[in-house]
Structure formats: C-alpha cells, structure tokens
C-alpha positions in Angstrom: 0.0 0.0 0.0 1.5 3.3 -1.1 0.9 6.4 0.8 0.1 9.6 -1.1 3.3 11.3 0.2 5.4 8.6 -1.5 4.6 10.2 -4.9 6.9 13.0 -5.8 4.6 14.2 -8.5 1.2 13.7 -10.1 0.2 13.7 -13.8 -2.6 15.9 -15.1 -4.8 15.0 -18.0 -3.7 16.8 -21.2 -6.2 18.6 -23.4 -4.4 17.4 -26.6 -1.6 15.1 -27.7 -0.4 17.0 -30.8 1.7 20.2 -30.5 -0.7 22.2 -32.6 -3.6 21.5 -30.4 -1.5 22.1 -27.3 -0.7 25.6 -28.6 -4.3 26.2 -29.5 -5.3 25.3 -25.9 -2.6 27.6 -24.6 -3.8 30.6 -26.6 -7.5 29.9 -25.9 -6.9 29.7 -22.1 -4.6 32.8 -22.3 -7.5 34.8 -23.9 -9.9 33.5 -21.3 -7.5 34.3 -18.4 -6.8 37.8 -19.6 -10.5 38.5 -20.0 -11.1 37.3 -16.4 -8.2 39.4 -15.1 -9.5 42.5 -17.0 -13.1 42.1 -16.0 -12.6 41.3 -12.4 -9.7 43.8 -12.1 -11.8 46.6 -13.4 -14.7 45.9 -11.0 -12.3 45.7 -8.0 -10.6 49.0 -9.0 -13.9 50.7 -9.7 -15.5 49.7 -6.4 -12.4 50.6 -4.5 -11.9 54.0 -6.1 -15.5 55.3 -6.6 -17.1 56.4 -3.3 -20.5 56.1 -4.8 -20.0 52.3 -4.8 -19.0 52.1 -1.1 -22.2 50.2 -0.2 -22.8 46.7 1.1 -23.8 45.3 -2.3 -20.6 46.5 -4.0 -18.5 45.5 -1.0 -19.6 41.9 -1.4 -19.2 42.2 -5.2 -15.6 43.2 -4.6 -15.1 40.1 -2.5 -16.7 38.0 -5.3 -14.4 39.5 -7.9 -11.3 38.8 -5.7 -12.5 35.2 -5.3 -13.1 34.8 -9.1 -9.6 36.1 -9.8 -8.1 33.6 -7.3 -10.2 30.7 -8.6 -9.2 31.0 -12.2 -5.6 31.8 -11.2 -5.4 28.5 -9.2 -6.1 26.4 -12.3 -5.6 28.1 -15.7 -1.9 29.3 -15.5 -0.6 25.8 -14.5 -2.6 24.2 -17.4 -1.3 26.8 -19.8 2.3 26.2 -18.6 1.9 22.4 -19.1 0.6 22.9 -22.6 3.4 25.2 -23.5 6.1 22.9 -22.1 4.4 19.7 -23.3 4.4 18.2 -19.8 1.6 16.9 -17.5 3.5 16.7 -14.2 2.9 18.7 -11.0 4.8 18.2 -7.8 3.2 16.6 -4.7 3.3 19.8 -2.8 2.2 21.8 -5.9 -0.8 19.5 -6.1 -1.6 20.0 -2.4 -1.3 23.8 -2.8 -3.6 23.8 -5.8 -6.2 21.7 -4.0 -6.2 23.9 -1.0 -6.2 27.1 -3.0 -9.1 26.1 -5.3 -11.2 24.5 -2.6 -10.8 27.5 -0.3 -11.9 30.0 -3.0 -14.8 27.9 -4.4 -16.3 27.2 -1.0 -15.8 30.8 0.1 -17.4 32.1 -3.1 -20.5 30.0 -2.3 -20.7 31.5 1.2 -20.3 35.1 -0.2 -23.1 34.4 -2.7 -25.3 33.3 0.2 -24.5 36.5 2.1 -25.3 38.5 -1.1 -28.7 36.9 -1.2 -29.3 38.1 2.3 -28.2 41.6 1.4 -30.7 41.6 -1.5 -33.4 40.3 0.9 -32.8 43.0 3.4 -32.6 45.8 0.7 -36.0 44.8 -0.8 -38.0 43.3 2.0 -36.8 45.5 4.9 -35.6 48.8 3.2 -36.3 50.9 6.3 -33.9 48.8 8.4 -31.3 48.3 5.7 -28.8 50.8 7.0 -29.0 49.3 10.5 -28.9 45.6 9.6 -26.2 46.0 6.8 -23.9 48.4 8.6 -20.2 48.5 7.8 -19.3 46.4 10.8 -22.0 43.8 10.0 -20.8 43.6 6.4 -17.2 43.0 7.5 -18.3 40.4 10.0 -20.3 38.6 7.3 -17.4 38.6 4.8 -15.0 37.4 7.5 -17.4 34.6 8.4 -17.6 33.6 4.8 -13.8 33.5 4.4 -13.3 31.7 7.8 -15.9 29.0 7.0 -14.2 28.4 3.6 -10.8 28.2 5.3 -11.9 25.8 8.0 -13.8 23.6 5.5 -10.8 23.5 3.1 -8.3 22.8 5.9 -10.4 19.8 7.0 -10.8 18.3 3.5 -7.2 18.9 2.5 -5.7 17.4 5.7 -7.9 14.3 5.4 -7.4 13.9 1.6 -3.6 14.0 1.7 -3.5 11.6 4.7 -5.3 8.9 2.7 -3.1 6.2 1.1 -3.3 6.0 -2.7 -3.3 2.6 -4.4 -4.3 3.5 -7.9 -1.2 5.3 -9.2 -0.7 9.0 -9.6 -2.5 9.9 -12.9 -5.7 12.0 -12.6 -8.3 12.5 -15.3 -8.5 16.2 -14.9 -6.6 19.3 -16.0 -6.2 20.4 -12.4 -6.3 18.7 -9.0 -9.5 18.5 -7.0 -10.5 16.3 -4.1 -12.9 14.0 -5.9 -10.3 13.1 -8.5 -7.7 12.3 -5.8 -10.2 10.1 -4.0 -10.4 8.0 -7.1 -6.8 7.0 -6.5 -7.4 6.1 -2.9 -7.6 2.6 -1.4 -11.2 1.5 -1.2 -11.1 0.9 2.6 -9.5 4.2 3.6 -11.5 7.0 2.0 -14.5 6.8 4.4 -13.0 9.6 6.6 -13.2 12.0 3.6 -16.7 10.8 2.7 -17.9 11.7 6.2 -16.4 15.2 5.8 -18.0 15.5 2.4 -21.4 14.6 3.9 -21.0 17.4 6.4 -20.0 19.8 3.7 -23.0 18.8 1.5 -25.3 19.5 4.4 -23.9 23.0 4.8 -24.1 23.5 1.0 -27.7 22.4 0.9 -28.5 24.7 3.9 -27.0 27.7 2.0 -29.0 26.7 -1.1 -32.3 26.5 0.8 -31.5 29.9 2.4 -30.9 31.5 -1.0 -34.1 30.0 -2.4 -36.2 31.1 0.5 -34.7 34.6 0.3 -35.7 34.9 -3.3 -39.2 33.6 -2.6 -39.6 36.4 -0.1 -38.0 38.9 -2.5 -40.3 38.0 -5.5 -43.3 38.0 -3.2 -42.6 41.6 -2.2 -41.5 42.7 -5.7 -44.7 41.5 -7.3 -46.7 43.6 -4.8 -45.0 46.8 -5.8 -47.7 48.9 -7.6 -45.5 50.8 -10.0 -43.8 49.1 -13.0 -40.8 51.2 -12.6 -40.4 50.1 -9.0 -40.7 46.4 -10.0 -38.1 46.9 -12.7 -35.7 48.5 -10.4 -36.1 45.7 -7.8 -35.6 43.0 -10.4 -32.5 44.8 -11.8 -31.0 44.6 -8.3 -31.6 40.8 -8.1 -31.3 39.4 -11.6 -27.4 39.6 -11.8 -27.0 37.9 -8.5 -29.6 35.2 -9.3 -27.9 34.6 -12.7 -24.4 34.2 -11.1 -25.8 31.8 -8.4 -27.6 29.8 -11.1 -24.5 29.5 -13.2 -22.4 28.5 -10.2 -24.9 25.9 -8.8 -25.9 24.4 -12.2 -22.3 23.8 -13.4 -21.1 22.5 -10.1 -24.1 20.1 -9.7 -23.7 18.8 -13.2 -19.9 18.3 -12.6 -20.4 16.3 -9.4 -23.9 14.8 -9.6 -24.1 13.7 -13.2 -24.9 9.9 -13.7 -21.9 7.6 -14.0 -23.2 6.5 -17.4 -22.6 10.1 -18.7 -19.1 10.2 -17.4 -16.1 10.1 -19.8 -12.7 11.7 -19.6 -13.5 14.2 -22.5 -16.9 15.1 -21.0 -15.5 15.5 -17.5 -12.9 17.8 -18.9 -15.4 20.0 -20.6 -17.7 20.1 -17.6 -14.8 21.1 -15.3 -13.9 24.0 -17.6 -17.6 25.1 -17.4 -17.6 25.4 -13.6 -13.9 26.3 -12.9 -13.2 28.7 -15.8 -16.4 30.1 -17.3 -18.0 31.6 -14.2 -15.0 33.7 -13.1 -14.8 35.1 -16.7 -18.5 35.9 -17.3 -19.5 37.1 -13.8 -18.1 40.6 -14.4 -20.1 40.8 -17.6 -23.3 39.6 -15.8 -23.0 42.2 -13.0 -22.2 45.1 -15.3 -24.8 44.6 -18.0 -27.8 45.8 -16.0 -26.1 48.0 -13.4 -26.0 51.6 -14.4 -24.0 52.7 -11.4 -21.3 50.1 -12.1 -21.2 50.9 -15.8 -20.8 54.6 -15.1 -18.0 53.9 -12.7 -16.3 51.6 -15.2 -16.6 54.2 -17.9 -15.0 56.8 -15.7 -12.2 54.4 -14.8 -11.5 53.5 -18.4 -11.5 57.1 -19.5 -9.1 57.9 -16.6 -6.8 55.1 -17.7 -6.8 56.2 -21.3 -5.9 59.8 -20.4 -2.9 58.7 -18.5 
C-alpha cells in the first residue's frame, strides 16, 4: 500500500496530444484568463476608487471578484504552462497547494453568494432597516465569516485527503487537482473519513442553497406587490445579476459532481470542469455590469481615466 506522500509528482490530463492542439489550448486559455483578469480587475478597481460604490452590495461584489480572480488563477496558469512545455507533471506539494487554493476559493465564493442573497433580501424586504442591519461592521463580519468558513472547511478536507493512502497510481483524469479526483486513486477501505467530511459539507451547501431559495421567494413576493412598473423593474434589476451568477455556479457544479456515471467520460468530465472552474469567473463581471448603471458609469470613468494617463 503506497501512501500519497510517496509520490513525488502527479500527472494531469492533457487537453491534446499534438503540438498544434496544445498551442491552441494555450492561446485559448490565455485569452480567457486575460478576459477574467481584465473584467474582475476593473470591477475591483472601480469599487475601491469610486465612493458612490462604497455600499454593502458592492463590498460583497468586490469580494466575489477577488475570489473569481483567485479561482481562475489557481487552475488556468498551470494548465497553460503544461501545454506550452508539453508536460503533464505537477509536484506533490504543488498538487496540495492547488487543491487547498481552489477548494478555499470555491467554497468561500458560495458563502459570499449566500451573504449577497441576504443583502438583497434586506434591501428589498426591509428597506427601512437596511442601514442598521447591513452596517459597515456587520458587512465586514459577514465577509470574515464567509472566508473563515471556507478556510476551515478547506483545511479539514485537504488534511484528510492527503492523509489517505493511494493505491491507484498518480494519474488524474483532470486538468487540475481537486479532491474527488484524488479520492479515485485512494484505497477502497481508507476513504471513508473523507466521505464523512463530504457529507458534512454537503449538508452546509444544501442549507445555504435553501437559504438562497427562501430569500428569493420572499423577495419576489414583495416585488410582485410593488404597484409601479418602474419600482418592480428597479427591484428586479437589483436581483437578476446575483440570481444569474448563483444559477450559473450551482448548475455547473451540480452537473460536474452529480451527473450519472453513465454520462461520465474523460472528455466530457474535462469540458464540464472547464464550465464550472473557468467560465463563471470570466463571465461574472459581464453579468454584473450589464444591467447595473452605477457600475457601468464607474467603469466608464475608470477606463477614461486610464486612457488619459
């Protein structure tokens, strides 16, 4: 029985075998990565520099953009480097760092999305108490709780995963390292510790999902009672971007992890993983800026300022 620490490196799944396709993968991922950096970087800068955007909603949006930048940076650069150098290898500690980094950011993002749903609920259902409930101190505490919960959850899973002996080699059918793929290499009688931790995490995830759903049930109930069409349109404009981002996140992750085994194949698994690990961080800035006049105005000012310099 080999312990996971006996492996000096792991092998990632390659997107292509030929040099031409490897270069195509590199340039495609480079374009996606630069788009994500630009979009999320502009939002972070706009929110930080424009005092009109120093509100709870944009504070959490700033956190979301930071998480999106970290998520895509945890996976795409290494995959690009492997394609450019025609290698599939990653060191043992590099694998552990990537697992910790990605899991921390993806779980924290889900927590932040849950907090953002609560922010929208208070803004629409309890507008007179919004300033009191969503004070600066309360927002900082909520964001800190989201990051802390993500850190503790990630620490638990990473510690358990990398203490499990591996008996199935060191080749993973994925373009980056994540816990379910590593568990496929584990000995059948030793992974139950991680399964128990996963069950606990799934309960927390399901609880957050129910909280988001109930928040939006209350929100839509209140919005549909607003007499003026303009008022309803304004309320929907506040909620639709967040609802779209949550839907994209939940649907892609659920399909990646809960699809039937009969649909599973290395090629399909690779495509699905790209959908949930690469696409959301890239399109989230676009979703939030499309229907948000305040954010679009701030971004225009920022771009104009950068062009003048």
